[in-house]
N, C-alpha and C positions, 0 to 999 in steps of 0.2 A: 769553760761553761758551753754545752750544745746552744746550737741556735736555733731562735725560736719558743714562743710562747709555751707550745705545750710542754716543753721540756723543764718549763720553769714557771709553772703558773702562779699566778699570787691570786688568793681569796680572800675578800675582805668578809664583815659579817658574822657567819657561822665559820667559814673556812673550811665546808665540808668540797674537798676537791675529788671529785670522783674518779673512777681510771681512765675516763674519755679524755681529760687532761695531758695524761700524761704516754699520749701517744704522736699523734701527728703535730705539726704546728697548726692554730689558726690560719683562718683566711681572711684576709681584709674582704671589704663590700666588693672590690674589682677581682677578686680571687686569689690577689698576691699574700704569701706567708707573709703573717707578721712576725719579724725577727729582731733578733738584735746582736751586736759583738763588735770586739774591738775596734776602735775608729768610728764608731755612728755618732751622729751628731746629734746635740738635743730633742730635736723636730723626731728623729729616729726613734728615741727610745721614749718619748711621748706619746708616739702613734703607738708603741710596744704595750705602755702601762693602759691607754683609753680603750684596748681592745674591748668590748663587752664583756668576753669571758674572764677577764682579768678580774673583775668585780672590783677596781679602781676607780672612784668616783672623787671630785674635787676637795670631798673634804679627805680625804684620805693622804693627798701627795700635797706635799711642799718642795718647791724650788730656789734654792738658795746660788747667789753667785758668791763666789768666798774672793773675796781679795787679801792685799797687803795689811787693808786699815778696818777688815772687818767681815762680817758676813751680812748680808742684803736678802732680804726673801721677797721672791715675786708675788707680786698680786695675783691674784686667781685669773682676772684677766689678760694680766701677762701671758701666760700660759693655757690660754683658750684654744679649742683646735681651730684649726686653720693658721693659727700663727705659724710665720716660719723664720719671719726675721731676729733670728736670737744672734747676736752678736758674741765678737771671740771673747772667750771669758773663763775662770772655772767654775762649773759649775757642780752642787750635789743636790743630787736628785732623792728626796727620803720619803717612804711609802709607809703608814702606822696601818697596822692591820690589827684587827681584836679575836678572839678568841672568847665564847661566851659561855662555854660550856661549864657547869656551875663546881664541878671537880677540880677543875683548873687551880693551881697557884697563883697568886695575885700577880708574881714577876711572868707567870706564863701564859697571861691574859693577854697582854701585849706583844707585838714583836714589830717589827723595822725592816724592812728591806730597805736598800740604796745604789743607786748608781754615781759615779764620782767620772765627770769630766772636766780634766783641765785641759784649755786653751781649747774648748766645747766640743773635745771628743773622747770617746770613752775610753778607759783604763782599767776600772778599776771597779766591781758590782759584789752584793750581796743580797742574794734572790732567796729567800725561804721560800721553802714548798709546802704543801699539806697533805696530807693523808687521812683518812676517817678517824674522826674522834680529833680534831685540831692537832695530831701528832704533827712537829716539824721537823725537818731533815735540814739546816740551814747549812751553805756552803760559807766558807770560808774568804774574809778580805785575806789576801795572798799579795806579799809585797815584800820584797828588803829596799825600798826606794822609800828612804826618811821622810823626806817630804811630802812624796804622797800618803804616807801614813799622820801624818801631822797635820796634812788638810782637813783629812778627814776626819780625822778623832778631834780637831777643833772644831769643826759645825755639829757633829755626830756624837762620836763617843764621850766627849768631856760632858755637854750638857745633860746626857742621860745617867751618866757614870757608867753605862756597860758596852761593851762590844765584844766581836770576836773577830781575831784575823791570826794570819800565818805571818810574824816578823822574821826574815834569815830563816824560816823552815820550821821555827818553833812557834807551838802557841801560847797566844795570850788572850784573857777572856776579862780584862779590865782596862781601865785607863786612869791614868794619873799624870802630876805633871811632869814626871821624868822623861817620860814620851813624849811632852809637849817639846823638851828643849830642841832648839835651832839645828842641833847638828846630832848626827851620833855619837860623837864624843863625848858633847856635854851631858848627853842622855844618859851612858856609862858613867861618867863622873858622879851625875845624880845619883845614880842607881848603889853605885859603890857606896857612896855616903851614906844612904839609904840602907843598906846592908847592916854596915859597920854600927850603925846606930839601933837596930835592931836583927839582932845576930842570933834569934831566936824565934823570928819571925821566917815561916816557912814562904810566905806571899812575897817576901823582901827577896829572899832567895833565889824564887820562880824567877821575879822580873829581871834580875839582876842577869842570869842564867838566857834570855831570850837577848837580852841587849849585847851580853858576850858573843853570844851565836848569832845573832847578825853581822858582827864586826867583827867574825872570819874567826874569833878566841872559841874554837871547839874544844879541846882540850877541857878550858878553864869553865868551860859552859858545863860541861858533863857533871865538872866533880862539883859544880855549884848545885847542879841539881841534884846529884846524889845528896848533897846537904838538905835539899829541901824536902825531899821523899822522908828523909829519916826525923826529919823535924815535924810531918804531920803525914804521917805511916796510912791513914784513911784517906787523903786526898789524892785523885786519881792524877790530876795536870799533872805534875812532876814526872810520875813514872810513864804517862803519855809523853811526855817531848823527850827524858829519857829513852823509850824506844825508837822517838825518830833521830836523836842523834848518835844513839849507837848504830843505827842500822846503815847510817851514812859511811859510819867510819868501820865497818865491816863485820863489826861485833853480831852476826844475827841472832845466835843464839841467846846472847845476851839482852838483844831488844825482844824478841818474842816472848819472854820471860817477864819483863816491864809491861809489853803491851798487853800481855795476858793478865797480869795484876792489874793494870788501870781499867783494863774489862770489868775486871770481877770487884771493882770499887765500884764502878758506875751501876750494876745490877741491884736494885733492890733483892731483900731476901727473899727466898720461898716461903710463899703466903701471906706477904707482906699485902697490907692495906694499898691503895693509891694512895700516890706520896712518898712512898716510904722509901729509903735509899738514895734520897735527893741530894740530902746533905754535902757528902763526898764530892759531888758537881764541884760546889761553889766555895770560894775562895774562903780560908780559915778563918777564924773569926777575931786574928789579931790585925785586921785591916786600921 
């Protein structure tokens, strides 16, 4: 993620971010750019979010402390401007943004960006950017660290039942109990059990493939993805994951074909009205 609010502008309310927000970093009142990068502390992240052009107010911001015993949400006064004595802890900063365009689906009207700070230092984030018409182009939480994924999932993905991340390079767009397992090995065991119990479920096969790939079992993951793609031929995600896995294995021609197929499944038919063509992007109905 590039440093600077200008490259990752957050807009609340109507979320109409103009081109000016996508060029240069914004300036603090003292003339210094408001930026963030891996390793920054919570105070720095909050300064980034509080910039007037971020559009983020107290009502949109939630700061949580994650621990082995649970999740604690800091009160508004606990993250007020000027506060700097944040003790070493694992923090999750979640920002809820809304798009009020009438034609947006209910799912598309609310978005969440977040910053994950284990031991008080920024390690992962998902900052959603917005263009005209509330169009979102969110990056993904990328990790192969199982504990980092569990921590973010426990505090953010699991309560909302949604999330987007790359786990071991493959894409994952939902959250369930298998991915909350304490170890990667336990996760794979649960995913294998789920696959055996739901052999006709493309969702279960895709989830198993994500776990296998993260554990280094690349060939098994690819075969499992092929099975998922056959079970749900109109779902783009298994094809997108196949493209990623095949490309890494050096099968560039096959990867290109899968990538093209995934892209075609994401595009609405020519002449279709607003919202058409979105179904293939969601999980199959066998959830």
